C-alpha positions as CSV (number, residue, x, y, z in Angstrom):
1,M,71.6,-31.0,-94.7
2,Q,70.9,-34.6,-95.7
3,N,73.8,-36.7,-96.8
4,V,73.6,-37.5,-100.5
5,S,75.4,-40.7,-101.8
6,Q,77.6,-40.6,-104.9
7,K,75.1,-43.0,-106.6
8,Q,72.2,-40.6,-106.0
9,A,74.3,-37.7,-107.3
10,A,75.1,-39.7,-110.5
11,E,71.5,-40.6,-111.3
12,A,70.1,-38.8,-114.3
13,M,66.6,-37.6,-114.6
14,P,64.5,-38.0,-117.8
15,L,65.3,-35.6,-120.7
16,V,63.2,-32.5,-121.1
17,D,60.1,-33.1,-123.2
18,V,58.0,-30.0,-122.6
19,E,58.7,-26.3,-122.1
20,M,57.3,-24.8,-118.9
21,A,58.1,-22.4,-116.1
22,R,56.7,-22.2,-112.6
23,F,57.4,-19.0,-110.6
24,W,56.5,-18.4,-106.9
25,R,57.6,-16.7,-103.8
26,A,58.7,-18.5,-100.6
27,R,56.7,-16.7,-97.9
28,R,58.9,-18.3,-95.2
29,F,61.9,-16.7,-96.7
30,R,60.6,-13.1,-97.0
31,D,59.0,-13.7,-100.3
32,M,62.2,-15.0,-101.9
33,E,61.6,-15.6,-105.6
34,C,61.8,-19.2,-106.8
35,L,61.7,-20.8,-110.2
36,S,61.4,-24.3,-111.6
37,A,61.5,-24.5,-115.4
38,S,62.1,-26.7,-118.4
39,F,63.3,-25.0,-121.6
40,L,63.7,-26.5,-125.1
41,T,64.1,-23.3,-127.1
42,H,63.9,-20.3,-124.7
43,E,67.0,-18.2,-124.6
44,Y,67.7,-15.7,-121.8
45,A,68.9,-12.3,-123.0
46,P,71.9,-10.9,-121.1
47,H,70.6,-9.7,-117.8
48,A,71.4,-9.3,-114.1
49,H,69.5,-9.5,-110.8
50,D,69.4,-7.3,-107.7
51,T,69.6,-10.6,-105.8
52,F,71.8,-13.6,-105.8
53,S,70.9,-16.3,-108.5
54,I,71.4,-19.7,-107.0
55,G,70.4,-23.0,-108.6
56,A,71.3,-26.2,-110.4
57,I,70.3,-28.2,-113.4
58,E,68.3,-31.5,-112.9
59,S,68.6,-32.8,-116.5
60,G,69.9,-31.7,-119.9
61,S,72.4,-28.8,-120.3
62,Q,72.5,-25.1,-120.5
63,I,75.0,-22.9,-122.4
64,A,75.6,-19.7,-120.4
65,R,77.9,-16.7,-120.7
66,V,78.9,-15.2,-117.4
67,K,81.2,-12.2,-117.2
68,G,82.0,-12.7,-120.9
69,K,83.0,-16.4,-120.5
70,R,80.9,-19.1,-122.2
71,E,80.4,-22.4,-120.5
72,E,78.1,-25.4,-120.8
73,T,76.6,-26.8,-117.5
74,G,74.6,-29.8,-116.7
75,P,73.5,-32.0,-113.7
76,G,76.0,-31.6,-110.9
77,D,76.9,-28.0,-111.7
78,L,75.8,-25.1,-109.6
79,Y,74.7,-21.6,-110.4
80,L,76.1,-19.2,-107.8
81,I,75.8,-15.7,-109.4
82,D,76.3,-12.5,-107.3
83,P,73.9,-9.6,-107.6
84,G,74.6,-7.4,-110.6
85,V,76.6,-9.9,-112.5
86,V,75.4,-10.1,-116.2
87,H,74.7,-13.5,-117.6
88,D,72.5,-15.2,-120.2
89,G,71.5,-18.8,-121.0
90,A,70.3,-21.1,-123.8
91,P,69.4,-24.7,-124.1
92,G,72.2,-27.1,-124.9
93,G,71.4,-30.2,-127.0
94,E,67.9,-31.3,-126.1
95,G,67.1,-28.6,-123.6
96,Y,67.3,-28.6,-119.8
97,R,65.3,-28.7,-116.5
98,Y,66.5,-26.6,-113.6
99,R,65.6,-25.0,-110.3
100,M,66.6,-21.5,-109.1
101,I,66.2,-19.2,-106.0
102,Y,66.9,-15.5,-105.8
103,P,67.8,-14.5,-102.2
104,D,68.8,-10.9,-101.6
105,T,72.0,-10.0,-99.7
106,T,70.3,-9.2,-96.5
107,L,68.5,-12.5,-96.4
108,L,71.7,-14.5,-97.1
109,V,73.6,-12.6,-94.4
110,D,70.8,-13.2,-91.9
111,I,70.8,-16.9,-92.7
112,L,74.6,-17.1,-92.3
113,E,74.4,-15.4,-89.0
114,D,71.5,-17.5,-87.8
115,V,73.2,-20.8,-88.7
116,S,76.7,-19.8,-87.4
117,G,75.6,-17.8,-84.4
118,K,78.2,-15.2,-85.3
119,V,78.0,-11.7,-86.8
120,F,78.9,-11.7,-90.5
121,N,81.0,-8.5,-91.0
122,A,81.4,-8.7,-94.8
123,T,79.4,-8.8,-98.0
124,P,78.9,-12.4,-99.1
125,S,80.0,-13.3,-102.6
126,F,80.6,-16.4,-104.7
127,P,83.9,-16.1,-106.6
128,K,83.2,-18.9,-109.0
129,E,79.8,-18.6,-110.7
130,L,79.5,-22.2,-112.1
131,P,81.3,-24.6,-109.9
132,R,80.8,-28.4,-110.2
133,D,79.6,-30.0,-107.0
134,P,77.2,-33.0,-107.6
135,Q,76.5,-33.5,-103.9
136,M,75.5,-29.9,-103.2
137,A,73.5,-29.8,-106.5
138,I,71.4,-32.8,-105.4
139,A,71.0,-31.3,-101.9
140,F,69.8,-28.1,-103.5
141,H,67.1,-29.9,-105.6
142,A,65.8,-31.6,-102.4
143,A,65.6,-28.3,-100.5
144,H,64.0,-26.5,-103.5
145,R,61.4,-29.3,-104.0
146,A,60.4,-29.0,-100.3
147,L,59.6,-25.4,-100.8
148,E,57.8,-26.0,-104.1
149,T,55.6,-28.8,-102.8
150,G,54.6,-27.1,-99.6
151,A,56.3,-29.5,-97.3
152,G,56.0,-28.9,-93.5
153,A,57.3,-25.6,-92.3
154,L,60.1,-27.1,-90.2
155,E,61.3,-29.5,-93.0
156,S,61.3,-26.8,-95.7
157,E,62.8,-24.0,-93.6
158,E,65.5,-26.2,-92.0
159,G,66.5,-27.7,-95.3
160,M,66.9,-24.4,-97.1
161,L,68.7,-22.7,-94.2
162,Q,71.2,-25.5,-93.9
163,L,71.6,-25.7,-97.7
164,L,72.4,-22.0,-98.2
165,A,74.9,-22.0,-95.2
166,A,76.6,-25.1,-96.6
167,L,76.8,-23.5,-100.1
168,F,78.5,-20.4,-98.7
169,D,80.8,-22.4,-96.5
170,R,82.0,-24.5,-99.5
171,H,82.0,-21.9,-102.3
172,G,81.6,-18.4,-100.8
173,S,83.9,-15.6,-99.7
174,A,83.9,-11.8,-99.0
175,V,83.6,-9.3,-101.8
176,I,86.9,-8.1,-103.3
177,V,86.6,-4.5,-104.6
178,P,88.8,-3.7,-107.6
179,L,91.0,-0.6,-107.9
180,D,89.4,2.3,-109.7
181,T,90.5,3.9,-113.0
182,M,89.4,7.0,-114.9
183,E,87.6,4.8,-117.5
184,R,85.9,2.8,-114.9
185,T,84.8,6.0,-113.1
186,A,83.4,7.2,-116.5
187,V,81.3,4.1,-117.2
188,A,80.2,4.0,-113.6
189,R,78.7,7.5,-114.2
190,A,77.0,6.2,-117.3
191,R,75.6,3.3,-115.3
192,D,74.3,5.6,-112.6
193,Y,72.7,7.9,-115.1
194,L,70.9,5.0,-116.8
195,I,69.7,3.8,-113.4
196,E,68.4,7.3,-112.4
197,N,66.7,7.9,-115.8
198,F,65.5,4.4,-116.7
199,D,61.9,5.5,-117.3
200,T,62.8,8.0,-120.0
201,D,63.8,7.7,-123.6
202,I,67.6,8.1,-123.2
203,G,69.9,8.6,-126.2
204,L,73.5,7.4,-126.5
205,E,74.7,11.0,-127.1
206,E,73.1,12.0,-123.9
207,V,74.8,9.3,-121.9
208,A,78.2,10.0,-123.6
209,K,78.1,13.6,-122.5
210,V,77.7,12.5,-118.9
211,T,80.9,10.4,-119.1
212,G,83.1,12.6,-121.3
213,L,83.7,9.7,-123.6
214,S,82.8,9.4,-127.3
215,R,79.8,7.2,-128.1
216,A,81.9,4.4,-129.5
217,H,84.4,4.6,-126.6
218,L,81.5,4.5,-124.2
219,I,80.0,1.4,-125.7
220,R,83.4,-0.3,-125.8
221,A,84.3,0.6,-122.2
222,F,80.8,-0.1,-120.8
223,R,80.9,-3.6,-122.4
224,K,84.4,-4.2,-121.1
225,E,83.3,-3.3,-117.5
226,Y,79.8,-4.8,-117.3
227,H,79.8,-7.4,-120.2
228,I,76.7,-5.7,-121.6
229,T,76.0,-2.7,-123.8
230,P,74.4,0.5,-122.3
231,H,71.1,-0.2,-124.1
232,A,71.0,-3.8,-122.9
233,F,71.8,-2.6,-119.3
234,L,69.0,0.0,-119.6
235,T,66.5,-2.7,-120.7
236,D,67.6,-5.0,-117.9
237,K,67.2,-2.2,-115.4
238,R,63.7,-1.5,-116.7
239,V,62.8,-5.2,-116.2
240,R,64.2,-5.2,-112.7
241,E,62.1,-2.2,-111.8
242,A,59.1,-3.8,-113.5
243,R,59.5,-6.9,-111.2
244,K,59.1,-4.6,-108.1
245,L,55.9,-3.0,-109.5
246,L,54.4,-6.4,-110.5
247,R,55.2,-7.8,-107.1
248,A,53.2,-4.8,-105.7
249,G,50.2,-5.9,-107.8
250,Q,50.3,-3.4,-110.6
251,A,48.9,-4.4,-114.0
252,P,51.4,-5.2,-116.7
253,A,50.1,-2.5,-119.1
254,D,50.6,0.2,-116.4
255,V,54.1,-1.2,-115.5
256,A,55.2,-1.1,-119.1
257,I,54.5,2.6,-119.3
258,Q,56.0,3.4,-115.9
259,C,59.2,1.6,-116.8
260,G,59.8,3.3,-120.2
261,F,58.8,0.5,-122.6
262,A,57.3,1.5,-125.9
263,D,54.3,-0.7,-125.4
264,Q,53.1,-3.8,-123.6
265,A,54.3,-6.2,-126.3
266,H,57.7,-4.7,-126.2
267,F,57.7,-5.1,-122.4
268,T,56.5,-8.7,-122.4
269,R,59.1,-9.7,-124.9
270,H,62.0,-8.3,-122.9
271,F,60.6,-9.4,-119.6
272,K,60.3,-13.0,-120.6
273,A,63.7,-12.9,-122.3
274,R,65.2,-12.1,-118.9
275,T,63.0,-14.0,-116.4
276,G,61.7,-17.0,-118.4
277,V,58.1,-16.1,-117.5
278,T,55.6,-13.4,-118.7
279,P,54.7,-10.4,-116.6
280,G,51.3,-11.9,-115.9
281,Q,52.9,-15.2,-114.7
282,F,55.3,-13.2,-112.5
283,R,52.6,-11.1,-111.0
284,A,50.5,-14.1,-110.1
285,G,53.3,-16.1,-108.6
């Protein structure tokens, strides 16, 4: 990874003056999803990813809530969000420009093993979702730009490989599994039921019966455990499944029906609220 001086890390880019989002897949990293975007008004709804969400802000600031904690981030701050962790995001002040990648767990483990030459016998995790690390943030932008601009294969692959290994070396650890409780088991059953039946019109009473909790208790316990309501979780699951179908080349109108959305407009609104781009943009990326 290239050395970055403190002066370079402190340099600020121009403020955001236009709203845009570019989505693509890095073929050299097993079609890893990538995003570069500038947002003035767009607000992400609470959502989670099946992959890691790794990125950094180039200019401006974003206000995000991760695991129920609200925090404002700007240049020099990193996004290191594990799969399944619910988060949102909204522009702070005059908007923000940022870059993101979404590597899955298998890809990250393979990279760690390739770089270290050792078998990684744990599940990678980032205990702190929004750490401040100006040097690593600048290095991330450089590696991300190399992928976006189509730099030489060796340059772009080497830069991103070393960057991800360095990020984990500095900020990563193994997953810590919390102790179970009866309430946690109940809401886990609700979560699994929503996942298994995401493409149907599920009612709250139906889910409550699966858990043995009242409807009000279910909502309260579910939000406590996952920082999101059952309905918001279901919508997010539908969007996550829609991403897979769109990647396979299916038409947005067909995907909307298959994933349980009322209509294509409903699908488009929720999809953009969680990804920053429309289903059509995502499919073409």
